[in-house]
TIKE-650161 format. One record per atom (N, C-alpha, C, O): x, y, z. Coordinates in steps of 0.05 Angstrom, whole numbers, plus 32768, in hexadecimal, padded with zeros to 4 digits. Example, Ala and Ser with C-alpha at 12.3 -4.5 7.8 and 13.67 -1.06 7.14 Angstrom:
REM residues 2
81087F8E809C80F67FA6809C81087FBE809C811D7FBE80A981017FD3808E81117FEB808F81028001809D810C801780A1
END
This chain:
REM residues 174
7E988374811F7E8E836881087EA5836180F47EA5834B80E87EB9837380F27ED0836D80E07EDF835580EA7EE9834580DB7EE2835481047EF1833D81107EE38323810A7EEF830F81037EC88323810C7EB9830B81067EBB830380E97EBF82EC80E37EBA831680D77EBC831180BA7ED8830680B37EDB82F480A37EED831280BF7F08830980BB7F0B82EC80C57F1782DC80B87F0182E780DD7F0282CC80E87EF482B880D67EFE82A380D07EDC82C080CC7ECC82AE80BB7EDB82A980A17EDC829280977EE782BD80957EF782BB807C7F0F82A980807F14829780707F1E82AD80967F35829C809B7F2D827F80A07F3B826D80977F18827A80AE7F0E825F80B47F078251809A7F0E823A80967EF9825F80887EF28253806E7F0A824D805D7F0B823880507F1E825F805D7F37825A804E7F45824280597F4F823180497F46823F80737F53822880807F45820E80787F5281FB80727F2A820F80787F1B81F780707F2081EF80547F2381D7804D7F21820380417F2781FD80257F4381F180227F4681DE80137F5781FC80307F7281F1802E7F7381D480397F8081C3802D7F6681CF804F7F6681B5805B7F5981A180497F61818980487F4481A9803A7F37819680287F478191800E7F44817C80027F5781A480067F6681A17FED7F7E818F7FEF7F8881857FDB7F89818A80077FA08179800A7F9A8163801E7F97816880367F98814B80147F93813480247FAA812180217FAC8113800C7FBD811F80347FD4810E80307FCE80F180327FDF80E0802A7FB780E9803B7FB180CD803E7FA380C180267F9080CD801B7FAD80AB801D7FA0809C80087F99808180137FAB807080167F81807C801A7F79806380267F6F805080117F5E805780017F79803880117F70802280007F5F801180127F6A800080217F45801480117F34800680247F317FE8801D7F1C7FDF80157F477FDA80217F477FBD801A7F477FBA7FFC7F547FCA7FEE7F3A7FA77FF37F377FA27FD67F1A7F9E7FD07F127F8B7FC27F0A7FB17FDA7EED7FAE7FDB7EE07FAE7FBF7ECF7F9D7FBA7EE77FC07FAE7EDB7FC17F947EED7FB47F7F7F057FB27F827EE07FA97F6A7EF07F9C7F557F027FB07F477F177FA97F3E7EFA7FCA7F467F0B7FDF7F3A7F247FE37F4A7F3A7FE47F3F7F217FE47F657F397FE77F767F4C7FD07F727F647FD37F707F417FB87F707F527FA07F6C7F5F7F9F7F517F777F9A7F4F7F517FA57F3B7F5D7FA37F217F727FB87F1C7F817FB67F097F727FCE7F2C7F887FE17F297FA37FD67F337FB87FE17F2B7FA27FC27F437FBB7FB57F4D7FC57FA27F377FB67F947F2A7FDF7FA37F327FEC7F927F1E80007F7F7F2B800B7F867F4080047F687F1F80167F547F2A802E7F517F18802C7F517F0080457F4D7F24805D7F477F16806C7F317F26806A7F317F3E80797F1F7F1880887F0A7F2680767EF27F2C80627EEE7F1E807E7EE37F4080717EC97F4680567ECD7F52804F7EE27F5D80477EB77F51802D7EB57F5F80167EBF7F4F80197ECB7F3A7FFE7EBA7F5A7FE57EC47F4F7FDA7ED97F627FDE7ED77F7A7FCB7EEC7F577FC07F017F677FA27F017F627F997F077F4C7F927EFC7F777F757EFA7F747F687F097F8B7F757F107F9F7F4E7F0E7F887F3E7F1C7F9C7F297F087FA57F1D7EFB7F957F257F067FC07F0F7EF57FC97F037EFF7FE27F0D7F127FEF7EEC7EF37FE97EDC7EFD7FFF7EDC7EEA80187EC87EE980267EF27EDC801C7EF47ECB80347F0A7ED480467F207EDA803D7F057ED480607F197ED980747F277EF480727F3F7EF6807A7F1A7F0880687F267F2380657F297F2F80817F1C7F2780947F3C7F4280837F417F50809D7F2A7F6380A37F207F6480BA7F217F71808F7F0A7F8480927EFC7F8780777F087F7F80627EE47F9180777ED67F94805E7ECC7F7A80537ECA7F6680617EC87F7A80397EBC7F62802C7ED07F52801C7ECB7F3A80167EE87F5E80147EFB7F5080037F177F54800D7F1D7F68801B7F297F4280057F467F4580097F537F3B7FEF7F467F307FDE7F6D7F407FED7F7C7F367FD67F8D7F1E7FDF7F947F1C7FF77F937F0D7FCC7FA37EF57FD37FB97EF27FBE7FB47EF27FA67FD27EF07FC87FE87EE97FB77FF07ECD7FBE7FF77EC77FD57FEE7EBB7FAA7FF37E9F7FB080057E917F9C80087E9B7F8580117E7B7FA480227E6C7F92803E7E697F9E80427E6E7FB680517E607F8E806C7E5E7F9680797E797F95807E7E847F7F807E7E857FAC80897EA17FAD80A77EA17FB180B27EB67FB880B57E8B7FAC80D27E8B7FB080DF7EA07F9D80F37EAD7FA580D57EA37F8580DF7EB67F7280D57ED37F7880DF7EE67F6D80C27ED57F8A80B87EEF7F9280A07EF87F8180A17EF57F68808C7F027F8E80747F0C7F8080707F297F8880727F307F9F806A7F3A7F7480657F567F7A804A7F5E7F7180407F557F5C803D7F6F7F8080247F7C7F7780287F997F7C80347FA27F90801E7FA97F6980217FC67F6C80097FD37F5E7FFB7FC77F4E80057FED7F657FEE7FFB7F5A7FF780177F527FF7802A7F627FFE801B7F38800780357F2E7FF0804A7F2E7FF580627F2C7FD780417F307FC080547F317FBB805E7F4D7FAB80717F517FC780527F617FC380597F7D7FDB80687F867FEB805F7F977FDF80807F7B7FF7808F7F7F7FF380A87F917FDD80B27F94800980B17F9C800980CA7FAB802080DB7FA0803380D17F96801D80F57FA3803181087F9B803A81177FB4802A81227FC3805481167FBA805E81237FD1805E81427FCC8061814A7FB6805B81527FE2805B816F7FDE807681787FD3808A816A7FD5807681907FC7808E819A7FBA80A481A47FCD80BB81A57FC5809C81AA7FE680B081B47FF980AE81A58013809B8196801880C281A8802480C2819C803F80CD8180803F80D68176802A80CC8174805680D58159805980BD8147805780A9814A806680BD8134804480A68123803F80AD8106804380C280FC803C809A80F8804F809C80DB8053808580CE8046806F80D98044808A80B6803B807580A580308073808D8042808780818049805A808580488055806E80598042805B804A802E8063803F80488041804C8037802C80418031801A805880438011806780178013805B800F800080707FFF7FEB80627FEE7FF1805180047FD280687FF47FBC805E7FF07FA7807380017FA380847FD97F9A80737FD47F8480857FD77F6A80757FCD7F68805E7FE57F5780807FEB7F3E80727FE77F2680857FEA7F29809D7FE17F1080787FDD7EF780887FE37EDF80767FDB7EDE805F7FF27ECC80807FF87EB380727FE17EA080767FD97E9B808D7FD57E9680617FBF7E8380637FCA7E6780677FC57E5A807B7FD97E5E80537FE47E43805480007E43804680077E568038800F7E2E804A80287E2A803C803F7E37804A803F7E3D806280547E3C803A806D7E48804480687E63804F80557E718048807A7E6B806280787E85806F80847E9B805D809C7E99805780757EAE805380807EC28041808C7EDA805180867EDF8068809E7EE8804380A97F01804D809C7F17803D809C7F16802480927F2B804A80847F41803C80957F5A803E809E7F62805380987F67802780A67F81802580947F95801980857F90800680947FAE802480857FC4801980997FD8800D80AF7FDB801880917FE47FF780A37FF67FE98092800A7FDA807A80077FD8809E801F7FD0809080327FBE80A180367FA680BA80377FA8809480397F8F80A3803E7F76809980587F6A808380617F6F80AA80637F5980A3807C7F4B809A80777F2E808E80887F2280A0805F7F24809680577F0A809880397F0880A5802C7F18808B802E7EF4808C80117EF280A880077EEB80AF7FF17EF180B880197EDF80D480127ED980E580107EF280FA80037EF280DC801D7F0880EC801C7F2180E180097F3580E8800A7F4C80CF7FF67F2C80C57FE27F3F80DD7FD37F4A80EE7FCA7F3C80DD7FCE7F6580F27FBF7F7080F07FA27F6780DA7F967F6681077F967F6181077F7A7F5981067F687F7180FF7F507F6F810D7F727F88810C7F637FA081037F767FB680FC7F8D7FB181047F6D7FCF80FC7F7E7FE5810D7F977FE781027FAC7FED81267F957FE281387FAD7FE381387FBA7FFF81357FAC8013813C7FD47FFF813E7FE3801881227FEA802181198001801F81137FD7802B80F87FDB803480F57FCF804F81087FC5805B80DD7FCF805980D87FC1807280D07FA4806B80C37FA0805780D77F92807C80D17F76807880C27F6B809080C87F7280A780B07F59808B80A27F4C80A1809C7F2F809980927F2A808380A17F1D80AC80987F0280A8807B7F0080AE80727F0A80C4806B7EF5809C804F7EF5809F80467ED980AA804B7EC5809E80387EDA80C0802E7EC180CC80107EBC80C680057EC780B380047EAC80D77FE87EA380D27FD47EB780DD7FBC7EB480D97FDD7ECC80EA7FCA7EE180F37FCF7EFB80E37FE57EFE80D87FBC7F0D80E27FBF7F2680D37FD67F3680E07FD67F3A80F87FE97F3E80CF80007F4D80D880017F6880CA7FFD7F6A80B280057F7E80D980067F9880CE80247F9E80C780357F9C80D880297FA480AE80447FAA80A580447FC8809B80337FD0808C80587FD780A5805A7FF3809E80767FFA8094808A7FF0809E8077800A807F809080148075808E80328070807C803B806280A08042807C80A1805F807980BD8066806F80D1805C807A80BF8078805C80D98080805280D9809E804B80C380A9804680F080AA804B80F480C6804480F180C88025810080BA801780DE80D7801C80D780D97FFF80E280F27FF380E88106800080E580F17FD880ED81097FC980D5811C7FC780BE81137FC680DB81357FC680C581497FC380BA81487FA780C881427F9380A0814F7FA5809281517F8B809681387F7A809B813A7F62809281217F86809681077F78807E80F67F7C807280F57F91807680E87F66805F80D67F68806980BA7F6F807C80B07F63805C80AE7F83806380937F8C804A80817F8B8034808B7F8E804E80677F87803880547F898042803C7F99805A80367F998030802D7FA6803880187FB880407FFE7FA980347FF77F9480537FF07FB5805C7FD67FAB805D7FC37FC280687FC97FD780517FAC7FBF80517F977FD480607F7F7FC880587F757FB380757F767FD580867F617FCC80867F4A7FE0808B7F4F7FF880807F327FD7807F7F1B7FE980927F067FDE80937F017FC680A07EF97FF080B27EE37FE880B37ECE7FFD80AA7ED3801480BC7EB67FF680BF7EA0800980D97E92800380E17E8F7FEC80E67E89801880FF7E7A801580F97E5E800C810B7E50800380E17E55800F80D97E3A800880CE7E387FEC80C37E4C7FE180D17E217FE080C57E1C7FC580A87E147FC8809A7E117FB4809F7E107FE080827E097FE580717E217FDF80797E387FE280597E1B7FD680457E307FD0803C7E3C7FEB803C7E2F800080337E557FE980277E62800080107E747FF7800F7E7B7FDF7FFF7E7A80097FE97E8D80037FEC7EA480177FEB7EA0802F7FEF7EBC800C7FF37ED4801B7FDB7EE680177FD47EED80007FCD7EEE802C7FB67EFF802A7FBF7F1C80307FCF7F2080427FB37F2F80217FB97F4C80257F9F7F5B80287F8B7F54801B7F9F7F6F803A7F877F7F803E7F8E7F9A80497FA47F9D80547F7C7FAD80467F7F7FC780537F997FD5804E7FA77FDD80617FA17FD880357FB97FE6802E7FB48004802F7FA0800E80257FC68013803D7FC48030803F7FDE803C80367FF48031803C7FDD805280287FF4805E801C7FF1807C801F7FDD808880168005808A802C800280A68030801C80B48033803180A88037801C80CF8031803380E08035802F80F1804D801980F98054804580F7805B804381088073805B811A8075805E812A8087
END
């Protein structure tokens, strides 16, 4: 009986610990208007939400215009805090697709404050975005006990306008 009670107690403690720490922060597309309005734009282009041609769900986001100067979108409310000890990595995943116009280059990054927003792609992952949905992933070694939020940076070498669709952004620590 003592063995059973000890087992039951340990199992419940493990379940409580597992529920208290969830390293995954999933941004399920841009489904609700609240999720979308938490994203902010800096730099070139317009940032809108629409319900056409999304990868999944009912809505996607669209960054459009002349992106030669670079357009950034970021969400300081969609943050994660890395654990205080150990080796920690932060990963950002975004799905992107070029609708029309010039071919954009997509960079993913993470910032610790709005003052540290990257002015350009910087030391991030880059992907040329074509006419089909492309999964872009960026993982980096993060500082311990630090808050990060995602930054998506798009640019084009052309002065022509382009329309870049974004969907299913995921941000997590491991």
